[in-house]
N, CA, C and O atoms as CSV, one atom per row, in Angstrom:
chain,resi,resn,atom,element,x,y,z
A,1,MET,N,N,48.284,168.278,-96.846
A,1,MET,CA,C,46.840,167.450,-97.404
A,1,MET,C,C,45.821,168.330,-97.747
A,1,MET,O,O,44.999,167.784,-98.482
A,2,ILE,N,N,45.554,169.558,-97.473
A,2,ILE,CA,C,44.606,170.272,-98.120
A,2,ILE,C,C,45.153,171.155,-99.109
A,2,ILE,O,O,46.173,171.824,-98.942
A,3,GLY,N,N,44.312,171.134,-100.339
A,3,GLY,CA,C,44.888,171.951,-101.625
A,3,GLY,C,C,44.058,173.208,-101.603
A,3,GLY,O,O,44.624,174.240,-101.963
A,4,TYR,N,N,42.942,173.260,-101.274
A,4,TYR,CA,C,42.211,174.455,-101.263
A,4,TYR,C,C,40.828,174.387,-100.613
A,4,TYR,O,O,40.214,173.339,-100.414
A,5,LEU,N,N,40.348,175.782,-100.262
A,5,LEU,CA,C,39.193,175.533,-99.463
A,5,LEU,C,C,38.268,176.483,-100.270
A,5,LEU,O,O,38.796,177.400,-100.899
A,6,THR,N,N,36.874,176.317,-100.294
A,6,THR,CA,C,35.935,177.115,-100.983
A,6,THR,C,C,34.703,177.470,-100.005
A,6,THR,O,O,34.068,176.694,-99.291
A,7,LEU,N,N,34.540,178.902,-100.177
A,7,LEU,CA,C,33.386,179.361,-99.303
A,7,LEU,C,C,32.415,180.059,-100.357
A,7,LEU,O,O,32.799,180.785,-101.275
A,8,GLY,N,N,31.095,179.721,-100.075
A,8,GLY,CA,C,29.989,180.131,-100.899
A,8,GLY,C,C,30.107,181.607,-100.711
A,8,GLY,O,O,30.494,182.163,-99.684
A,9,THR,N,N,29.660,182.280,-102.022
A,9,THR,CA,C,29.089,183.934,-101.928
A,9,THR,C,C,28.216,184.061,-102.639
A,9,THR,O,O,28.093,183.268,-103.572
A,10,ASN,N,N,27.356,185.041,-102.461
A,10,ASN,CA,C,26.310,185.547,-103.286
A,10,ASN,C,C,26.444,186.806,-103.954
A,10,ASN,O,O,25.517,187.270,-104.618
A,11,ASP,N,N,27.579,187.404,-103.813
A,11,ASP,CA,C,28.095,188.716,-104.411
A,11,ASP,C,C,29.699,188.361,-104.372
A,11,ASP,O,O,30.474,188.320,-103.417
A,12,LEU,N,N,29.908,188.112,-105.816
A,12,LEU,CA,C,31.432,187.849,-105.784
A,12,LEU,C,C,32.371,189.032,-105.763
A,12,LEU,O,O,33.498,189.005,-105.269
A,13,GLN,N,N,31.849,189.992,-106.298
A,13,GLN,CA,C,32.729,191.304,-106.243
A,13,GLN,C,C,32.797,191.873,-104.783
A,13,GLN,O,O,33.794,192.327,-104.222
A,14,ARG,N,N,31.541,191.755,-104.293
A,14,ARG,CA,C,31.753,192.333,-102.533
A,14,ARG,C,C,32.795,191.250,-101.831
A,14,ARG,O,O,33.728,191.664,-101.143
A,15,ALA,N,N,32.601,190.009,-102.025
A,15,ALA,CA,C,33.413,189.092,-101.452
A,15,ALA,C,C,34.912,189.266,-101.684
A,15,ALA,O,O,35.797,189.051,-100.856
A,16,ALA,N,N,35.053,189.674,-102.896
A,16,ALA,CA,C,36.369,189.765,-103.599
A,16,ALA,C,C,37.304,191.013,-102.971
A,16,ALA,O,O,38.514,190.954,-102.750
A,17,LYS,N,N,36.368,192.213,-102.732
A,17,LYS,CA,C,36.995,193.291,-101.974
A,17,LYS,C,C,37.216,193.043,-100.253
A,17,LYS,O,O,38.034,193.528,-99.471
A,18,PHE,N,N,36.335,192.270,-100.104
A,18,PHE,CA,C,36.585,191.909,-98.553
A,18,PHE,C,C,37.848,191.114,-98.325
A,18,PHE,O,O,38.671,191.445,-97.472
A,19,TYR,N,N,37.976,190.123,-99.060
A,19,TYR,CA,C,39.187,188.976,-98.843
A,19,TYR,C,C,40.406,189.492,-99.552
A,19,TYR,O,O,41.490,189.013,-99.218
A,20,ASP,N,N,40.366,190.356,-100.433
A,20,ASP,CA,C,41.611,191.255,-100.802
A,20,ASP,C,C,42.492,191.995,-99.592
A,20,ASP,O,O,43.698,191.976,-99.342
A,21,ALA,N,N,41.307,192.687,-98.920
A,21,ALA,CA,C,41.702,193.429,-97.749
A,21,ALA,C,C,42.271,192.458,-96.647
A,21,ALA,O,O,43.393,192.530,-96.145
A,22,VAL,N,N,41.324,191.570,-96.374
A,22,VAL,CA,C,41.816,190.678,-95.178
A,22,VAL,C,C,42.919,189.746,-95.514
A,22,VAL,O,O,43.911,189.777,-94.786
A,23,LEU,N,N,42.887,188.920,-96.517
A,23,LEU,CA,C,43.935,188.191,-96.805
A,23,LEU,C,C,45.303,188.758,-97.313
A,23,LEU,O,O,46.362,188.131,-97.325
A,24,GLY,N,N,45.136,189.863,-97.671
A,24,GLY,CA,C,46.258,190.760,-98.104
A,24,GLY,C,C,47.153,191.067,-96.453
A,24,GLY,O,O,48.332,191.406,-96.557
A,25,ILE,N,N,46.650,190.956,-95.243
A,25,ILE,CA,C,47.290,191.210,-94.243
A,25,ILE,C,C,48.289,189.620,-94.081
A,25,ILE,O,O,49.333,189.541,-93.434
A,26,LEU,N,N,47.789,188.744,-94.667
A,26,LEU,CA,C,48.665,187.585,-94.318
A,26,LEU,C,C,49.636,187.399,-95.518
A,26,LEU,O,O,50.350,186.398,-95.592
A,27,GLY,N,N,49.648,188.354,-96.429
A,27,GLY,CA,C,50.562,188.115,-97.365
A,27,GLY,C,C,49.892,187.417,-98.863
A,27,GLY,O,O,50.576,187.221,-99.868
A,28,ALA,N,N,48.738,187.173,-98.774
A,28,ALA,CA,C,48.080,186.553,-99.892
A,28,ALA,C,C,47.511,187.215,-100.815
A,28,ALA,O,O,46.706,188.062,-100.427
A,29,THR,N,N,47.689,187.090,-102.081
A,29,THR,CA,C,47.159,187.692,-103.234
A,29,THR,C,C,46.355,186.825,-104.223
A,29,THR,O,O,46.505,185.605,-104.159
A,30,ARG,N,N,45.620,187.287,-105.015
A,30,ARG,CA,C,44.773,186.416,-105.806
A,30,ARG,C,C,45.703,185.732,-106.798
A,30,ARG,O,O,46.593,186.302,-107.430
A,31,ASP,N,N,45.338,184.234,-106.868
A,31,ASP,CA,C,46.073,183.403,-107.842
A,31,ASP,C,C,45.298,182.784,-108.563
A,31,ASP,O,O,45.791,181.729,-108.962
A,32,GLY,N,N,43.970,183.041,-109.017
A,32,GLY,CA,C,43.032,182.548,-109.907
A,32,GLY,C,C,41.762,183.077,-109.860
A,32,GLY,O,O,41.250,183.208,-108.748
A,33,GLU,N,N,41.055,183.459,-110.997
A,33,GLU,CA,C,39.618,183.760,-111.122
A,33,GLU,C,C,39.041,183.783,-112.209
A,33,GLU,O,O,39.708,184.000,-113.220
A,34,ASN,N,N,37.701,183.576,-112.288
A,34,ASN,CA,C,36.952,183.636,-113.345
A,34,ASN,C,C,35.433,184.366,-112.989
A,34,ASN,O,O,35.249,185.107,-112.023
A,35,GLU,N,N,34.457,184.002,-113.938
A,35,GLU,CA,C,33.157,184.606,-113.487
A,35,GLU,C,C,32.523,183.901,-112.269
A,35,GLU,O,O,31.556,184.464,-111.756
A,36,ARG,N,N,32.936,182.779,-111.766
A,36,ARG,CA,C,32.421,182.150,-110.894
A,36,ARG,C,C,33.162,182.122,-109.467
A,36,ARG,O,O,32.617,181.924,-108.380
A,37,TYR,N,N,34.455,182.352,-109.699
A,37,TYR,CA,C,35.162,182.065,-108.309
A,37,TYR,C,C,36.530,183.152,-108.261
A,37,TYR,O,O,36.952,183.587,-109.333
A,38,ILE,N,N,37.022,183.455,-107.288
A,38,ILE,CA,C,38.390,184.203,-106.878
A,38,ILE,C,C,39.088,183.346,-105.889
A,38,ILE,O,O,38.489,182.957,-104.886
A,39,SER,N,N,40.422,183.006,-106.139
A,39,SER,CA,C,41.189,182.374,-105.119
A,39,SER,C,C,42.630,183.310,-104.798
A,39,SER,O,O,43.348,183.900,-105.607
A,40,TRP,N,N,42.739,183.211,-103.450
A,40,TRP,CA,C,44.081,183.949,-102.990
A,40,TRP,C,C,45.137,182.627,-102.343
A,40,TRP,O,O,44.684,181.619,-101.800
A,41,ALA,N,N,46.343,182.859,-102.513
A,41,ALA,CA,C,47.298,182.050,-101.797
A,41,ALA,C,C,48.553,182.982,-101.320
A,41,ALA,O,O,48.647,184.137,-101.736
A,42,VAL,N,N,49.440,182.460,-100.491
A,42,VAL,CA,C,50.645,183.119,-100.140
A,42,VAL,C,C,51.685,182.728,-101.207
A,42,VAL,O,O,52.549,183.531,-101.558
A,43,ASP,N,N,51.608,181.683,-101.638
A,43,ASP,CA,C,52.298,180.872,-102.674
A,43,ASP,C,C,51.970,179.991,-103.285
A,43,ASP,O,O,50.970,179.471,-102.789
A,44,GLY,N,N,52.375,179.426,-104.331
A,44,GLY,CA,C,51.970,178.050,-105.102
A,44,GLY,C,C,52.069,176.827,-104.375
A,44,GLY,O,O,51.433,175.871,-104.819
A,45,LYS,N,N,52.865,176.654,-103.164
A,45,LYS,CA,C,53.109,175.474,-102.598
A,45,LYS,C,C,52.169,175.376,-101.346
A,45,LYS,O,O,52.318,174.419,-100.587
A,46,GLU,N,N,51.250,176.280,-101.107
A,46,GLU,CA,C,50.458,176.398,-99.955
A,46,GLU,C,C,48.989,176.301,-100.258
A,46,GLU,O,O,48.637,176.689,-101.372
A,47,PRO,N,N,48.111,175.857,-99.459
A,47,PRO,CA,C,46.758,175.793,-100.147
A,47,PRO,C,C,46.116,177.121,-100.101
A,47,PRO,O,O,46.536,178.037,-99.393
A,48,SER,N,N,45.161,177.197,-100.817
A,48,SER,CA,C,44.556,178.369,-101.534
A,48,SER,C,C,43.093,178.701,-100.702
A,48,SER,O,O,42.556,177.754,-100.127
A,49,LEU,N,N,42.500,179.958,-100.648
A,49,LEU,CA,C,41.298,179.997,-100.237
A,49,LEU,C,C,40.537,180.764,-101.310
A,49,LEU,O,O,40.931,181.812,-101.823
A,50,CYS,N,N,39.419,180.134,-101.589
A,50,CYS,CA,C,38.380,180.517,-102.984
A,50,CYS,C,C,37.117,181.049,-102.353
A,50,CYS,O,O,36.688,180.464,-101.358
A,51,VAL,N,N,36.496,182.069,-102.817
A,51,VAL,CA,C,35.346,182.221,-102.902
A,51,VAL,C,C,34.425,181.976,-103.952
A,51,VAL,O,O,34.918,182.430,-104.984
A,52,ILE,N,N,33.311,181.468,-104.167
A,52,ILE,CA,C,32.766,180.780,-105.212
A,52,ILE,C,C,31.213,181.050,-105.413
A,52,ILE,O,O,30.507,181.121,-104.407
A,53,ARG,N,N,30.728,181.184,-106.511
A,53,ARG,CA,C,29.103,181.143,-106.578
A,53,ARG,C,C,28.922,179.615,-106.599
A,53,ARG,O,O,29.764,178.931,-107.180
A,54,PRO,N,N,27.876,179.053,-106.001
A,54,PRO,CA,C,27.511,177.741,-106.016
A,54,PRO,C,C,27.385,177.217,-107.314
A,54,PRO,O,O,26.842,177.919,-108.168
A,55,PHE,N,N,27.826,176.023,-107.619
A,55,PHE,CA,C,27.572,175.238,-108.854
A,55,PHE,C,C,26.413,175.082,-109.313
A,55,PHE,O,O,26.173,175.160,-110.517
A,56,ASP,N,N,25.535,174.840,-108.422
A,56,ASP,CA,C,24.141,174.397,-108.496
A,56,ASP,C,C,23.203,175.527,-108.664
A,56,ASP,O,O,22.006,175.240,-108.665
A,57,GLY,N,N,23.558,176.800,-108.810
A,57,GLY,CA,C,23.007,178.060,-109.103
A,57,GLY,C,C,22.095,178.557,-107.841
A,57,GLY,O,O,21.521,179.646,-107.815
A,58,GLU,N,N,22.055,177.536,-106.754
A,58,GLU,CA,C,21.384,177.888,-105.743
A,58,GLU,C,C,22.029,178.933,-104.776
A,58,GLU,O,O,23.254,178.879,-104.667
A,59,PRO,N,N,21.388,179.819,-104.105
A,59,PRO,CA,C,22.126,180.740,-102.829
A,59,PRO,C,C,23.170,180.106,-102.210
A,59,PRO,O,O,22.914,178.949,-101.876
A,60,ALA,N,N,24.196,180.482,-101.972
A,60,ALA,CA,C,25.182,180.233,-100.981
A,60,ALA,C,C,24.599,180.492,-99.474
A,60,ALA,O,O,23.887,181.397,-99.038
A,61,SER,N,N,25.177,179.348,-98.853
A,61,SER,CA,C,24.836,179.564,-97.475
A,61,SER,C,C,25.984,179.099,-96.502
A,61,SER,O,O,26.835,178.320,-96.932
A,62,ALA,N,N,26.031,179.515,-95.309
A,62,ALA,CA,C,27.198,179.246,-94.541
A,62,ALA,C,C,26.701,177.876,-93.942
A,62,ALA,O,O,25.509,177.609,-93.786
A,63,GLY,N,N,27.901,176.915,-93.578
A,63,GLY,CA,C,27.527,175.608,-92.992
A,63,GLY,C,C,27.773,175.753,-91.577
A,63,GLY,O,O,28.739,176.302,-91.047
A,64,ASN,N,N,26.716,175.155,-90.992
A,64,ASN,CA,C,26.717,175.212,-89.545
A,64,ASN,C,C,27.790,174.045,-88.943
A,64,ASN,O,O,27.740,172.834,-89.161
A,65,GLY,N,N,28.558,174.620,-88.300
A,65,GLY,CA,C,29.793,173.956,-88.036
A,65,GLY,C,C,30.901,173.874,-88.757
A,65,GLY,O,O,31.832,173.216,-88.292
A,66,THR,N,N,31.017,174.403,-89.807
A,66,THR,CA,C,31.994,174.602,-90.643
A,66,THR,C,C,32.811,175.795,-90.504
A,66,THR,O,O,32.202,176.854,-90.652
A,67,MET,N,N,34.045,175.862,-90.254
A,67,MET,CA,C,35.079,177.109,-89.992
A,67,MET,C,C,36.390,176.858,-90.860
A,67,MET,O,O,36.890,175.760,-91.107
A,68,VAL,N,N,36.777,177.934,-91.214
A,68,VAL,CA,C,38.256,177.764,-91.962
A,68,VAL,C,C,39.006,178.869,-90.759
A,68,VAL,O,O,38.586,179.904,-90.239
A,69,SER,N,N,40.197,178.161,-90.626
A,69,SER,CA,C,41.028,178.839,-89.979
A,69,SER,C,C,42.214,179.324,-90.624
A,69,SER,O,O,42.892,178.495,-91.231
A,70,LEU,N,N,42.605,180.597,-90.600
A,70,LEU,CA,C,43.607,181.229,-91.084
A,70,LEU,C,C,45.035,181.459,-90.187
A,70,LEU,O,O,45.061,182.113,-89.144
A,71,HIS,N,N,46.165,180.824,-90.772
A,71,HIS,CA,C,47.364,180.868,-89.638
A,71,HIS,C,C,48.095,182.216,-89.719
A,71,HIS,O,O,48.455,182.614,-90.827
A,72,ALA,N,N,48.332,182.930,-88.642
A,72,ALA,CA,C,48.984,184.278,-88.680
A,72,ALA,C,C,50.227,184.013,-88.019
A,72,ALA,O,O,50.434,183.097,-87.223
A,73,ALA,N,N,51.288,185.148,-88.529
A,73,ALA,CA,C,52.462,184.917,-87.775
A,73,ALA,C,C,52.769,185.271,-86.302
A,73,ALA,O,O,53.656,184.875,-85.545
A,74,ASP,N,N,52.001,185.929,-86.178
A,74,ASP,CA,C,51.930,186.314,-84.521
A,74,ASP,C,C,50.869,187.060,-84.021
A,74,ASP,O,O,50.012,187.352,-84.856
A,75,GLN,N,N,50.695,187.449,-82.881
A,75,GLN,CA,C,49.327,187.844,-82.134
A,75,GLN,C,C,48.941,189.388,-82.830
A,75,GLN,O,O,47.773,189.717,-83.037
A,76,ALA,N,N,50.022,190.199,-83.127
A,76,ALA,CA,C,49.554,191.364,-83.932
A,76,ALA,C,C,48.773,191.168,-85.037
A,76,ALA,O,O,47.698,191.739,-85.220
A,77,THR,N,N,49.290,190.357,-85.802
A,77,THR,CA,C,48.534,190.014,-86.977
A,77,THR,C,C,47.317,189.385,-86.800
A,77,THR,O,O,46.478,189.626,-87.668
A,78,VAL,N,N,46.971,188.570,-85.816
A,78,VAL,CA,C,45.645,188.051,-85.373
A,78,VAL,C,C,44.665,189.406,-85.215
A,78,VAL,O,O,43.553,189.526,-85.729
A,79,LYS,N,N,45.339,190.380,-84.391
A,79,LYS,CA,C,44.603,191.261,-84.104
A,79,LYS,C,C,44.167,192.573,-85.213
A,79,LYS,O,O,43.167,193.291,-85.220
A,80,ALA,N,N,45.440,192.535,-86.174
A,80,ALA,CA,C,45.056,193.488,-87.358
A,80,ALA,C,C,44.213,192.875,-88.387
A,80,ALA,O,O,43.693,193.711,-89.126
A,81,LEU,N,N,43.896,191.505,-88.677
A,81,LEU,CA,C,43.143,190.717,-89.302
A,81,LEU,C,C,41.821,190.967,-88.901
A,81,LEU,O,O,40.943,191.333,-89.683
A,82,TYR,N,N,41.648,190.764,-87.611
A,82,TYR,CA,C,40.200,190.684,-86.974
A,82,TYR,C,C,39.780,192.068,-87.075
A,82,TYR,O,O,38.644,192.267,-87.506
A,83,ALA,N,N,40.655,193.270,-86.683
A,83,ALA,CA,C,40.145,194.804,-86.823
A,83,ALA,C,C,39.891,195.231,-88.286
A,83,ALA,O,O,39.219,196.223,-88.567
A,84,LYS,N,N,40.469,194.423,-89.199
A,84,LYS,CA,C,40.169,194.684,-90.501
A,84,LYS,C,C,38.688,194.176,-90.898
A,84,LYS,O,O,37.814,194.870,-91.418
A,85,VAL,N,N,38.600,192.888,-90.559
A,85,VAL,CA,C,37.274,192.214,-90.740
A,85,VAL,C,C,36.057,193.241,-90.065
A,85,VAL,O,O,35.072,193.643,-90.684
A,86,LEU,N,N,36.290,193.456,-89.077
A,86,LEU,CA,C,34.995,194.348,-88.443
A,86,LEU,C,C,34.942,195.833,-89.226
A,86,LEU,O,O,33.835,196.298,-89.494
A,87,GLU,N,N,36.028,196.487,-89.549
A,87,GLU,CA,C,35.981,197.475,-90.507
A,87,GLU,C,C,35.315,197.340,-91.644
A,87,GLU,O,O,34.842,198.334,-92.194
A,88,LEU,N,N,35.185,196.154,-92.141
A,88,LEU,CA,C,34.638,195.884,-93.618
A,88,LEU,C,C,33.361,195.318,-93.216
A,88,LEU,O,O,32.808,194.696,-94.123
A,89,GLY,N,N,32.764,195.359,-92.151
A,89,GLY,CA,C,31.578,194.777,-92.022
A,89,GLY,C,C,31.301,193.294,-91.667
A,89,GLY,O,O,30.142,192.884,-91.743
A,90,GLY,N,N,32.302,192.470,-91.284
A,90,GLY,CA,C,32.164,191.114,-90.896
A,90,GLY,C,C,31.662,191.262,-89.494
A,90,GLY,O,O,31.537,192.384,-89.004
A,91,LYS,N,N,31.342,190.075,-88.767
A,91,LYS,CA,C,30.879,189.965,-87.708
A,91,LYS,C,C,31.591,189.450,-86.556
A,91,LYS,O,O,31.978,188.321,-86.858
A,92,ASP,N,N,31.902,189.711,-85.523
A,92,ASP,CA,C,32.331,189.312,-84.411
A,92,ASP,C,C,31.897,187.810,-83.792
A,92,ASP,O,O,30.786,187.492,-83.368
A,93,GLU,N,N,32.851,187.158,-83.853
A,93,GLU,CA,C,32.254,185.769,-83.330
A,93,GLU,C,C,33.146,185.329,-82.156
A,93,GLU,O,O,33.134,184.145,-81.820
A,94,GLY,N,N,33.902,186.207,-81.530
A,94,GLY,CA,C,35.108,186.165,-80.466
A,94,GLY,C,C,36.373,186.688,-80.774
A,94,GLY,O,O,37.139,186.191,-81.600
A,95,GLY,N,N,36.625,187.873,-79.988
A,95,GLY,CA,C,37.545,188.739,-80.301
A,95,GLY,C,C,39.145,188.293,-79.925
A,95,GLY,O,O,39.246,187.278,-79.235
A,96,PRO,N,N,40.194,188.864,-80.263
A,96,PRO,CA,C,41.430,188.049,-80.341
A,96,PRO,C,C,41.767,187.984,-78.738
A,96,PRO,O,O,41.530,188.900,-77.950
A,97,GLY,N,N,42.359,186.737,-78.412
A,97,GLY,CA,C,42.880,186.557,-77.019
A,97,GLY,C,C,43.457,185.099,-77.042
A,97,GLY,O,O,43.498,184.493,-78.112
A,98,PRO,N,N,43.894,184.540,-75.905
A,98,PRO,CA,C,44.208,183.339,-75.712
A,98,PRO,C,C,43.258,182.417,-75.358
A,98,PRO,O,O,42.468,182.728,-74.466
A,99,ARG,N,N,43.178,181.316,-75.896
A,99,ARG,CA,C,42.351,180.099,-75.760
A,99,ARG,C,C,42.969,179.256,-75.021
A,99,ARG,O,O,43.795,178.540,-75.589
A,100,GLY,N,N,42.798,179.121,-73.823
A,100,GLY,CA,C,43.221,177.908,-72.815
A,100,GLY,C,C,44.604,178.598,-72.585
A,100,GLY,O,O,44.829,179.796,-72.758
A,101,ASP,N,N,45.714,177.416,-72.064
A,101,ASP,CA,C,46.787,177.941,-71.879
A,101,ASP,C,C,48.196,177.298,-72.576
A,101,ASP,O,O,49.364,177.298,-72.185
A,102,SER,N,N,47.522,176.733,-73.826
A,102,SER,CA,C,48.581,176.039,-74.695
A,102,SER,C,C,49.586,177.057,-75.717
A,102,SER,O,O,50.546,176.629,-76.358
A,103,GLY,N,N,49.113,178.514,-75.697
A,103,GLY,CA,C,49.879,179.367,-76.412
A,103,GLY,C,C,49.030,179.608,-77.792
A,103,GLY,O,O,49.421,180.294,-78.736
A,104,PHE,N,N,47.829,178.926,-77.716
A,104,PHE,CA,C,46.976,179.066,-78.802
A,104,PHE,C,C,46.292,180.466,-78.739
A,104,PHE,O,O,45.442,180.570,-77.854
A,105,TYR,N,N,46.524,181.614,-79.559
A,105,TYR,CA,C,45.732,182.844,-79.468
A,105,TYR,C,C,44.905,182.909,-80.856
A,105,TYR,O,O,45.379,182.618,-81.954
A,106,ALA,N,N,43.636,183.325,-80.620
A,106,ALA,CA,C,42.662,183.347,-81.949
A,106,ALA,C,C,41.823,184.511,-81.756
A,106,ALA,O,O,41.685,185.151,-80.713
A,107,ALA,N,N,41.242,184.726,-82.958
A,107,ALA,CA,C,39.926,185.639,-83.070
A,107,ALA,C,C,39.049,184.881,-84.060
A,107,ALA,O,O,39.549,184.179,-84.939
A,108,TYR,N,N,37.669,185.040,-83.901
A,108,TYR,CA,C,36.840,184.362,-84.690
A,108,TYR,C,C,35.822,185.517,-85.092
A,108,TYR,O,O,35.452,186.371,-84.286
A,109,PHE,N,N,35.373,185.455,-86.523
A,109,PHE,CA,C,34.454,186.332,-86.997
A,109,PHE,C,C,33.857,185.457,-88.260
A,109,PHE,O,O,34.205,184.309,-88.533
A,110,ARG,N,N,32.872,186.256,-88.979
A,110,ARG,CA,C,32.247,185.775,-89.832
A,110,ARG,C,C,32.352,186.790,-91.050
A,110,ARG,O,O,32.367,188.007,-90.866
A,111,ASP,N,N,32.419,186.255,-92.196
A,111,ASP,CA,C,32.628,187.318,-93.425
A,111,ASP,C,C,31.207,187.725,-93.742
A,111,ASP,O,O,30.189,187.498,-93.088
A,112,LEU,N,N,31.367,188.430,-94.984
A,112,LEU,CA,C,30.040,189.100,-95.322
A,112,LEU,C,C,28.884,188.325,-95.982
A,112,LEU,O,O,27.826,188.832,-96.356
A,113,ASP,N,N,29.266,186.886,-96.085
A,113,ASP,CA,C,28.256,185.994,-96.280
A,113,ASP,C,C,27.794,185.042,-95.126
A,113,ASP,O,O,27.084,184.052,-95.304
A,114,GLY,N,N,28.266,185.450,-93.966
A,114,GLY,CA,C,28.188,184.655,-92.827
A,114,GLY,C,C,28.967,183.576,-92.802
A,114,GLY,O,O,28.657,182.778,-91.918
A,115,ASN,N,N,29.920,183.263,-93.505
A,115,ASN,CA,C,30.953,182.025,-93.395
A,115,ASN,C,C,31.924,182.363,-92.113
A,115,ASN,O,O,32.549,183.408,-91.932
A,116,LYS,N,N,31.888,181.346,-91.377
A,116,LYS,CA,C,32.873,181.423,-90.041
A,116,LYS,C,C,34.231,181.183,-90.257
A,116,LYS,O,O,34.562,180.194,-90.911
A,117,LEU,N,N,35.166,182.043,-89.743
A,117,LEU,CA,C,36.558,181.666,-90.126
A,117,LEU,C,C,37.193,182.308,-88.507
A,117,LEU,O,O,36.608,182.918,-87.613
A,118,ALA,N,N,38.411,181.919,-88.620
A,118,ALA,CA,C,39.199,182.107,-87.439
A,118,ALA,C,C,40.670,182.509,-87.883
A,118,ALA,O,O,41.243,181.934,-88.809
A,119,ALA,N,N,41.198,183.473,-87.197
A,119,ALA,CA,C,42.668,183.982,-87.405
A,119,ALA,C,C,43.408,183.130,-86.105
A,119,ALA,O,O,42.844,183.069,-85.012
A,120,PHE,N,N,44.593,182.552,-86.331
A,120,PHE,CA,C,45.067,182.004,-84.998
A,120,PHE,C,C,46.985,181.978,-85.202
A,120,PHE,O,O,47.636,182.037,-86.245
A,121,THR,N,N,47.426,181.877,-83.875
A,121,THR,CA,C,48.944,181.794,-83.913
A,121,THR,C,C,48.923,181.084,-82.705
A,121,THR,O,O,48.168,181.213,-81.742
A,122,LEU,N,N,50.048,180.161,-82.931
A,122,LEU,CA,C,50.553,179.302,-81.885
A,122,LEU,C,C,51.914,179.946,-81.244
A,122,LEU,O,O,52.845,180.262,-81.986
A,123,GLY,N,N,51.973,180.102,-80.003
A,123,GLY,CA,C,53.232,180.546,-79.088
A,123,GLY,C,C,52.947,181.761,-78.733
A,123,GLY,O,O,52.017,182.389,-79.238
A,124,LYS,N,N,53.836,182.292,-77.687
A,124,LYS,CA,C,53.502,183.456,-77.135
A,124,LYS,C,C,53.947,184.761,-77.871
A,124,LYS,O,O,53.662,185.862,-77.401
């Protein structure tokens, strides 16, 4: 149902370096870009994630209550992605660990523009 997600950025090149490294852990590569946006996907059949300069020319800002969740293959990948985010200057919003007893394992963080994301996996 979801085709793509966009996150606003005020510094496209800084965001690009951050997401090249972070999304590369999930096997995603750039699949489109121009002077306003860059997008990444694992393949053409899955949704993509984009960073974009807002169309209205106003500064990008993080939405309160908005979060993008990235599916990871396993707990080790969640941990690696979270560690890379912090290494690159992202902010902690809840370290890797189980959430409840349903097998949901996640880490929460903010990118360099303040957008909130999560990396998660299901199962043990």
